[in-house]
SENUTI-20502 format. One line per 8 residues: number of its first residue (from 1); their letters; for each residue x, y negated, z of N, C-alpha, C. Coordinates in steps of 0.001 Angstrom, whole numbers, plus 500000, padded with zeros to 6 digits. Example, Ala and Ser with C-alpha at 12.3 -4.5 7.8 and 13.67 -1.06 7.14 Angstrom:
2
1) as) 513190/505690/507800/512300/504500/507800/513200/503300/507800; 512850/502250/507080/513670/501060/507140/512900/499970/507870 .
END
This chain:
117
1) mnnngevi) 466838/232426/466827/468070/232560/467469/467520/231980/468431; 467884/232077/469530/467824/231776/471392/467960/230224/471604; 467552/229625/472705/467541/227931/473000/469049/228019/473236; 469947/228716/473749/471486/228576/473800/471970/228431/472480; 471766/229451/471367/472138/229481/470323/471890/228117/469442; 470633/227799/469594/470033/226203/468917/471126/224909/469457; 471173/225126/470887/471581/224121/471373/473406/224136/470849; 474265/225493/471197/475412/225687/470477/475654/224805/468767 .
9) eilrship) 474542/225097/467958/474611/224662/466845/474593/222893/466771; 473763/222513/467469/473669/221053/467428/474653/220579/467659; 475451/221183/469245/476839/220650/469763/477673/220398/468804; 477765/221793/467639/478915/221915/466901/478876/220806/466189; 477700/220667/465350/477144/219682/464303/477754/218119/465041; 478236/218017/465961/478128/216408/466590/479375/216473/466540; 480586/217777/467212/481817/217786/467561/482988/217251/465697; 483677/216197/465738/484408/216008/464414/485396/217258/464670 .
17) sfectkgc) 485631/217441/463029/487078/218089/462892/488183/217416/462641; 488967/217662/462638/490784/217360/462282/491581/218459/461937; 492469/218220/461232/493415/218615/460682/494776/218894/461826; 495188/219834/462195/496291/220316/463009/497758/220575/462727; 498126/220630/463690/499694/220451/463093/499832/221929/462334; 500745/222673/461672/500603/223818/460789/501530/224411/462093; 500860/226054/462138/501895/226116/463381/501694/225971/464922; 500760/225145/464736/500805/224624/466487/499707/225728/466765 .
25) hdccgpvt) 499865/225647/467790/498693/227093/468837/498822/226885/470295; 498997/225304/470903/499069/224760/472060/497875/224852/472937; 496450/224837/472224/495480/224359/472449/494831/226241/472256; 495423/226951/472316/495140/228508/471938/495319/229097/473441; 495316/228614/474394/495134/229422/475635/493681/229754/475739; 494224/230941/476888/492607/231715/477385/491833/230758/477862; 490168/230778/477155/489235/230094/477632/488235/230731/477942; 486840/229967/478682/486121/230436/478611/484824/230336/477588 .
33) asaeemrr) 483796/231171/477585/482910/231024/476439/481664/231505/477427; 479829/230981/476440/479286/231600/476973/478671/233134/476384; 477936/233672/476903/477688/234947/476577/477085/234655/474847; 476488/233682/474431/476063/233461/473000/477062/233398/472285; 478116/232679/472984/479489/232703/472247/480216/233707/471751; 479859/234503/472725/480870/235815/472555/480168/236807/471760; 479056/236653/472071/478106/237812/470771/478383/237449/469670; 479021/236127/469439/479562/235782/468151/480841/236120/467620 .
41) lpvktdae) 481837/236520/468531/483111/236841/468200/483568/238701/468030; 484828/238769/467683/484454/240620/467716/484870/240632/469092; 484552/242236/469343/485085/242483/470842/486535/243070/470511; 486974/242718/471653/488354/243402/472049/488691/244163/472745; 489592/244973/473118/489702/245998/473796/490313/244959/475206; 490134/245851/476585/490901/245530/477518/492297/245089/477349; 493014/246412/476724/494348/246052/476476/494940/244454/475642; 494107/244855/474540/494107/243421/474026/493852/241922/474926 .
49) heaaleef) 492981/242156/475152/492412/240416/476832/494149/240989/477618; 494574/241889/478410/495789/242169/479095/496905/241467/478225; 497007/241584/477185/498420/241215/476224/498433/239815/476245; 497096/239375/475518/496978/237904/475291/497154/236845/476510; 496960/237912/477953/497170/236820/479080/497870/236803/479478; 498563/237944/479286/500432/238200/479498/500794/236915/478943; 500358/236527/477512/501316/235341/477131/500700/234091/476991; 499661/234074/477930/498600/233343/478319/498342/232384/476849 .
57) ncvhlgph) 497335/233542/475703/497300/233044/474729/495790/233578/474907; 494755/233334/473796/493637/233238/473519/493660/234967/472754; 492761/235984/473040/492690/237101/472490/492642/237077/471122; 492556/236239/470310/491528/235485/468892/492857/234955/468374; 494182/234846/468903/494905/233956/468609/495756/235073/467653; 495745/234861/466392/496796/235812/465646/497828/234713/464900; 499105/235801/464116/500014/235238/463706/499705/233820/462811; 498530/233807/462106/498473/232565/461493/497748/231465/462244 .
65) gctvyger) 497056/231506/463360/496381/230830/463933/495017/231640/464507; 493737/230636/464532/492984/231396/465146/492502/232336/464029; 491535/233401/464493/491237/234115/463792/489717/234405/463726; 488960/233565/464973/487591/232929/464815/487290/231772/464480; 488326/230829/464019/488110/229655/463741/486822/229106/463387; 485794/229879/462760/484862/229182/462115/483507/229547/463517; 483726/230183/464322/482814/230898/465469/483489/230243/466287; 484790/229751/466963/485606/229506/468240/484538/228793/469032 .
73) plicrlfg) 484886/228648/470355/483963/228519/471360/483727/226765/471671; 482553/226284/471907/483010/224570/472069/484069/224110/472579; 484687/224815/473799/485575/223663/474001/486714/224041/473257; 486750/224822/472155/487724/224798/471445/487936/224056/470430; 486693/223778/470229/486261/222643/469323/486192/221418/470025; 486219/221257/471297/485949/219536/471600/487990/219063/471739; 488981/220060/471628/490344/220093/472407/490340/219172/471046; 491271/218106/471409/491746/217267/470336/490562/215891/469995 .
81) ttprlacp) 489661/216066/470354/488454/214869/469654/488341/214002/470998; 488867/214230/472037/488556/213073/473372/490123/213093/474272; 489995/211901/474425/491617/211619/475143/491384/212587/476387; 490202/213416/477164/490346/214126/478033/490704/215862/478170; 491336/215680/476833/491441/216817/476278/492104/216730/474893; 493486/215935/475021/493894/215550/474425/495091/216125/473223; 495451/216394/471901/496190/217192/471470/497556/216708/471967; 498557/217459/472075/499767/217238/472358/500819/216687/471460 .
89) ngcrpeem) 500251/216802/470125/500741/216423/469007/500428/215650/468393; 499246/214709/469074/498680/213398/468488/497610/213428/467802; 497287/214676/467030/496415/214770/465966/494896/214764/467320; 494087/214359/465877/492776/213819/466504/492049/213804/465263; 490783/213538/465294/489724/213090/463866/489956/211564/464036; 489356/211551/462612/489579/209323/462643/488478/208823/463559; 487341/209558/463877/486391/208829/464955/485998/210063/466116; 486317/209919/467527/486456/210977/468450/484917/211075/468716 .
97) vdeniekl) 484972/212406/469241/483955/212674/469627/482769/211692/470553; 481581/211504/470465/480991/210596/471314/480694/210798/472694; 480853/210096/473376/481305/210640/474992/480178/211270/475886; 478918/211117/475181/477610/211821/475862/477502/213243/475171; 478094/213576/473460/478010/214889/472917/479002/215477/474092; 479931/215211/474647/481651/215598/475239/481013/215948/476474; 480031/215421/477256/479173/215397/478658/478277/216046/477982; 477779/216732/477250/476635/217807/476798/477409/219141/477136 .
105) vhhfnrnt) 478461/219192/476204/479319/220375/475997/479768/220803/477633; 479989/220109/478145/480709/220187/479720/479243/220789/480699; 478241/220086/480500/477119/220193/481008/476476/221801/480612; 476540/221889/479402/476259/223112/478643/477191/224393/479577; 478957/224059/479308/479335/225292/480163/479087/225398/481377; 478811/224375/482151/478715/224185/483746/477335/225227/483830; 476283/225132/482495/475178/225521/483364/474965/226569/482518; 475884/227432/481786/475938/228923/481326/477042/230037/481791 .
113) rqvlv) 476384/231049/481838/477285/231930/482107/478380/231665/481371; 479596/231724/482040/480731/231841/481520/481811/232746/481480; 482627/233535/480282/483160/234755/480176/484638/234360/480007; 485442/234962/480213/486798/234474/479924/486993/235376/478352; 487525/234279/477154/487622/235133/475942/488770/235855/475876 .
END
């Protein structure tokens, strides 16, 4: 695993999870991810990307939610775990993400090549 892969795993381990509102996909808009995160996701066609963007959705959003939930990018994992990316339905983990971990996720995203998912 390369250094970015190790950083991703460490950050993932520190982002709390929580139960979402069933059927809600409010956080599933287009996002960016690092090249390492993209390598972990299924490749989608240009047509699939364009169709998702027309709906302002993530290309990995399926009829029953995220089709890549276990490998979703860091920014997706962060959604709902911090007041700065609050869930519009009020869902949240029992304990919000540590502010330093949130800063590290944003630092990682700023300092790695990001591509549109």
